[in-house]
N, C-alpha and C positions, 0 to 999 in steps of 0.2 A: 208466088203462083197461088191464086185463090184455092181454098179446099175443093170447093165445087168443081172446078176444072180438073184438078188432080184426081178426083174420084172417077171423073168421065174417062180419063186416060188409063186408069188402073183400077180395074174392078175389085180386086182384092186388096186394096190398099188399107193398112191399119193406121188409124188416126188416133193419136194420144195427145192430151193437153200437155203444153210445156210446163215444166216445174223447175225454174232456175234455182230456187232455194234448196230443193231437193237434190238437184244435180250438185251444188255446191257441198252439201254434206256428204254426198257419195263420193265426190272427188276427194274431200278430206280424209275419209276412210281409206280410200285407195293410196293416198300418199302415206298414211301410217302403215299400211301392208307393205308398201315399197321400203319404208324405213326399217322395218323389222327384217327385210330380206336381203336388201341390197346396199344400202348406203346410209350412213349416219346423217347425211344432209340431204333432206327431201323437202320440196316446196310445191305448192300447187301453181299451176300456170293457166288460170281460168280462160275460157269456160269448161275447156275439155282436155287440159294437159297436165303433165307432171314434169318437174325438172329435178334431176339427180346429180349431185356432185360425186362422181365415182372415183376421185383421186385416191389412190392407196387401197381401193376396193375391188377393182376389176380382177386382179389376179386371184381372188376367192372364187371366181366363177369362170375360170378358164380364159381369161383375158377379156378385152373389150368385146370382140366379136361374140364370144361365149356368153358374156353378160347380157348383151342386146337380144341374142336369140332366146335366151331363158326367159327374159321379160316377155317377150312377144308370145312364147309358148304358154307360159303361165296365164297371161291375160286371155289367150284363146280358150284355155280351160274354163275361165270364169264366164266365157261368152262375150268377151269384149274384143273387138277388131281394133288393133293398134298399130301405129306407124312410130318408128323410133329413129333417131339420129344422134350421133356422138360428135361433138365438136369442141373447140377450146372455150367458146362462149355460149352463154345461154341464149343469146339472140340468134346465133348461127344455128344452134341446135333446134330452137323453135321453128325457124324458117324452113329448114330442110326436112324437119318431120311433116310439116304440113303442106308444103308446096313442092317437094321433090316426088319424082315418079316412082321412087323405090320404097318398098315396105321398111327396109332398114338402110341407113346410110352412115358410114364412118368417114369422117373427114381427117386427114392427116394433119398433125400439129403444124399451125401456121398457115393452113391451106384454106381458112374459112372465107378469105376475101374472093378467091378465084371461084369457090363453090357458090357464092351467093350472087355474083354479078348478073346472072341471067333470070334470077327469080323475080316475080312481081314485087312491087312496092308494098302491096298488102301484107308481105311476109315480115315486115319490120315492126309489127305491133303498134302501128300509129294509130291515133284517135280516128274513130270512124268517119268524122267530118272532113279529115284532112286528105285521106286517099282520093276521093273523087276530084278534088281541086288539083292534086297533083296530076291525075291523069288527064285533066283538060289542058295542062301545060305540055302534054306529050311525053311526061316521064313515066314510062310503063315499068322498067325494070330498076333494080337496085344499082346496077351498073350505070345507067344513064343518070340517075340522081347522084351518085357519088362523083361523077365527072363534071357536075355543074358547079359554078361559083357558089360559095356558101352565103356570103354576105346578103345578096338580094332574096334568097329563099328563107334565110333566117328571119329577116325583117318581115317577110310576109306570113310565115308560118310559125316562127317562134323557135326557141333553142331545142325543143324537144325532137324536132325532125332529125337534125343531125347528131344529137345525142344518142338516138336509136342506132344510127348507122354506125357511129364510133363504138357502141356497146357490141354491135354484132361483128364488127371487125376486129374486136379486141383492143381498140385504142383507149377504151374508157371502161374501168371496172364497174361491174353490176353485182352488187351484194345479193345473196340468196337469204331470205328469212325462213329457216327451216320450221317445219310443222313439229308440234310437241304433243305426244300423246299423254292424256290426263292420266292413263293408267301406268305411266312409266314412273320408276322411281328416279328422282332426279335432285341433285343438290348444285347450288350456285355460289359463286363469290364475285362481288363487284367491287372494283378497287377505285379509291379516291383519285389515286394518280396511277398512270399506266405503268406496267412492269414489262420487262424484256429480257432480263439476264437469266441464263439457263438455270443457274442455282435457285433463283427465285421461283421460276416456273416449276421446278422440281419440288420445292418446298410446299407450294400451294397445291400442287398435283397430289402429293401424298396426304395433305390435310383433307382435301376433297374425298380421296379414297377411303380415309378412315370415317369419314361422315357418311358416306353412302353405304359402307360396310355395317355401320351402326343401324342405319334404316332397314337394311336387308335382313340384319338379325332380329329386329323387331317384329318383322313380317314373316320370319321363318323361311326366308328365300335365299338363293344363291344366284349369281350372275354368270351367264354364258358369253355375254358381250357388253363391254363397257365402251360408250362414245364420249370423248372429251372435246368439248368445243371451246377454242380460244377466240374470242371476238376482239379484233383489233380496232383501234381508234378510227381507223378509216372505213369500218363496217365490213371488212373482209372477215371471214371465218376460217381459221385454221383447225383442221380436225385430225385427231388420232384416235384409233380404236384397237381394242385388244378382244381377242376370242379365245375361250378355253374349252377343253374337251368336255368337262363336266361342271355342274354348278360350283362356284367358288364365292366366298366372302371373306377370305383371309387378306386384310388390308396390306400386309407386307408383300405377299405374293402379286396381288393385282397392282400395288404400287410400284413394284420394280417392273413389271411388264409395261405400264404407261410410261414410266421414266425412260425406259430404253428407246422410246420413240420421241422423246422431246427434241432431240436433234433435227428431227425432220420439220419443226415447227419454225416459220419465219415470223417473228413478232412485228416485223415492220417498225413503225414508230412507237409501238407499245401496245400492250393488251390490258383492256380495261374490264374484261368479264370473262370468267371461266365457268363452264357449265359441264357437269359430268352426269351421264344418264346411264342407268342399266337397261340396255335395249332388249335383252332377253333374260329373263329370270324363271327359275324353276324352283320348286320346294327343296329345301336342303335341311335335313335333320341330323343332329349329332349320331356318330357311329361309335359302337363299342370297339376299341382297338385291341383288346385282349387282356388277359391277367398277366400278372408279373412274370410268371414262369412259363407262359405260353411260348409258341414258336415266334420268331422275329417278324415284325410286320413286313408286309410286301412293299418293295421299293415303290415310290410315288412316280410311276411312269408318266401320268398325266402332266406333272408339272414339267418334265423335261420335254414332252410333247408341246405344251404351250409356249415354253421359251423358244424352241426351234421354229414352230410354225409362225409365231408372231414376228419373228426375225426374218425368215427366209420365205414365208409362204406355205400354204397347206400341201402343195403338191410335192414339196421336197422331202416329205416323210410319209411312208406307207409300209404295209406289210402285204405279203402274197398270201392268197387264198385260193385253194385248188377248186376247180370246176368240172363237174361231171360231164366230160366230153373225151372223144377219142383224138380230136385234131389238136396236134401238140401245141400249136401257137395260141390255142384258146384254152388251154388246160389250167392257166393260172390267170387270176385277175388281181388288180390292186384294191385294197381296202384300207380304211382308217385304222391306225394303230390301236385306237381306243374302241373300235366296234367289236361286238360279240359274235360276229359271223364266223362260224366255223369252217364252212366250205363243204364240197361234196367230192368224194373220190370216185374215179371212174373203175369200171370192172377191171379186176386184176388180170393181167395178160403178160406179154412180153416185157422184159425190162426195158427201161428208158433212161437216157442220160440225165443228169440233173441240170445240165446246161444245154441249151440249144442255141444255134446261131439265129440272129435277128431275122434274117432272110435265109431260105435254103440256097446254097451255092451250087451252081451246075458243075458237074464232073464229067469227063470223058471216060467211058467204060468198055471194057471187052466182056460181054455177057451173052449167053445164049437165052432166046426167047422160047416158051413164054414166061416162065416163072423162075429162072435160074438166077441165082446171085452173080455179082460181078467176079471175074477171075482177077482182074486188075483195074485200076482207075488212076486217073491223072487229075490232081487237084492242086490249084495254085502253082502250076508249073512243075510239080514233082509227081512222079509215077510211084504207085504202091501196089505190091502185089498182095493178093488176098490169100491167106493161108487157110482160114476156116470162117464159117458164117452160121447165123441162126436166123431163121425167118422162112417164109415171109409173114409179116404181121400186116393184114389188109385193114386199112382205114378208108371208110367211105365218106363223101361229102355230105355235109348237113344240108340237104335240099330245102329244109323248112326255114332255113336262114337265108339262102341265096339261091335263086333259080340257076345260076351258072354252075353250081356244085352239084346239080342233079346228074346222077350216073357217073360222076367223077370218083375215082379210087386211087389210092396210094398203096404200093406194096413196100413195107419197110424191112431192112435187113440190118443186123448187127455184124460188121466186118472187122476181123482181126487181121492186120497186115504184117508184113515180114519184120517190121521193127518193134512189134509187141503193141502197138497202139490199136484201139478199138474205135470204130467210127459208126455213126448211125446214118445209113443213107436210104434213099427210097426212089423208086421208079414212079413216074406220073402215069398212071394207067395200068390195066391189067395185063399188058404185054401182048395182047391180041386185037383189041379194038380200039381204034384212035378216038372214038367217042368218049372213052373213058379217061382219056389224058393224053399228053403229048408223047409219051413213051420215053421221054428223056430222064436221066438220072440226075439226082441231087443229093449233096451232103447236108444233112440238118443238124448234127450234133456229134458230140465226141465223148466218150466214157473217160472218167478219171482213172 
């Protein structure tokens, strides 16, 4: 559309000169940003896209859906409207991100063929001059193109046409050339003959670790994440990475963490290049560990944390931190074992059990309204007689969090029953007004 016509249609239209070279530089910077945050393998997908190989990295961000949501949210904070797709192949993800009607799309493993059939052939990253000719032949969608005999179309359009189809469907591998930040500390080893034996990979992994630790020591830095790329002879890249709680440049410790993951590397017909990169670095200065007769040093909890989380994932290890709230199920949250967060305590009041049930369990009670404790209750098919009680402790809903909690209350009681056990139960509501709760009784915990 001519600019003059566009201005006549939209009076407040903002017009800017195109800057392809500037856009390419900005896209490269965005790729390095994604490299630091999400994946050790990131490449540009010009003119306006990025491709990330998230194999082995998704669990660090709450799974595939969590990673995609985080990418979209962070880009939105930067003022960038983004669309994302996750699939087995670069071609399928490229097509779905640009031509799907959804902001995010996750394709199940092996499902890329079905997901692509109805998309236009422009989604295949074909040369610009090829698409109009295919449309003239009546080939509008990828499914129509894939159903046609290959020989006549290959003779007319060349091998690239069905190469793109095979790459998108996962029949043909498509290597990713990752971006490399000039600011990153990196060491590399190129082999005259391909290697593939696990013990050989381990030997050179440790040598590269020694080399990069020497480089970091010269710069006074320590690494928080190391990315190791194994480039195979077929141009596929196998990647492992390790993350640490605090900056580290101990070659033995980092080498052990990397070698623990070598078993996940598929060398194929051989590996001809290894590249080790310190993706995250921070200043690291020597610490005074104490005099000869001082107290014994504190155990290195961070090393244990690194070993467990790199093997099983970050979510498997956490510590509980108290939260200043009266709502029992919100009184504790998870925090990193290495964080310095202390937590906040609620105002002192009635005693509470150290353990509560994941969900309050309904009980049948015999109780007088409006504010009397139960005289007896039935829980899990067993009847209990209440000998004595303490309460009520009134807990009000946090209306600033959720409109549904406005006006809601709970009355908690400590109930001691005939067999000596003590339970923590509550009535939903104040016992008089249904708007404050259902007036049903629930068991929420048990005292030791």
